[in-house]
N, C-alpha and C positions, 0 to 999 in steps of 0.2 A: 269332475267334482271328485268322488270318490277314488279315482287313480292319482289326485293331487293330494288328496292324504296317505294314501298308501307310500308313496314315493317321499313325505316326509317323516314319517314311521319308521323309514324303511335302514337299514344297516349303512345303508352308501351315504344317506342324509347324514348320518352319526358321524362317519369317517369322513365326512367332507363340513360337519362344524367343528370336527376337531383341528383338521389342517388348516383351512382358511379361517373358519372363525375365529381360532386359537390366535394365529398368525395375524388377524385384525388389532383382536381386541389386544396383545400384545404390546403393537406398535402403540394406542390408544395407552396402554401404561405407559408405554418407555417414553414416551412423552408425557405425559404427565408425571415420572419422576423427574424430565431433568428439566421441564420448568418451575415443578416444589424444590430441589433440591437448595438447601441455603448454604450448604458449604464450595466455596474455592469460587474458579470464574466459568468463562463458558465450556471452556476446555473437560475441565473438571466435571460438571456437571451430564456433558453428554458422556463420559467416559461412567459415570455414574449408571443414567439408566442404560449404558449399554449392558453392563455389568450383572441386569437383571431380567436381560432380554429371555436366554434363555429357560432360566427357572420360572419366568413368566410364561415362557410358551412352552414347557412341559407338562407343568400344570394344569392350563387350560385346555392343551390335548387331551391327557389322563382324564379330566375330569368329564370331559364331552365322551370320549369313548366309555367309558362307566355308564354313561347318562344311559336308561332304559330302552328309552327310542328316540328317533330324529328329532321327532319336536321336543322332547326336553332336551335335548343338547344344544339345539340352536336358541329356548330359551336362560339357559344358560349363559350360551355367550353371551348375548341380550343383555341379561340380568349383569353383566361387568361389562361391554361394552359401553350401554350410556351413559351410567356415571361418570364412568371414564372420561368419554368424549364430553361430556358436559366439563367436568373440570378441566380440561385441554381446553375448552369455548374461552370459561372463566379467565385462567390463566393469560389466553393471549390478548383476550379483553380490556382485563384490567393484572398488569404482571403486581406479582408482591412487592416489586422493588423496586 
């Protein structure tokens, strides 16, 4: 059990959270923007979501890297991922239009 805690707190865990956690959160945020975007047709909504992809990924990557521990980096990613996934689920179940 102690070994698992050490691995979660390690720098490697922080880097994995930045790479994978940032990517997964970015995809969830991009889907949310695509579903919520009020202007244009479907293609324009997809382009709008894709426009913000790199900005989200870069910001989340650095936010995770700047965390003091790996567990804090994962908590930061989850704090973005859970609301984004909830918004995605709500918009897919009951869309605005």
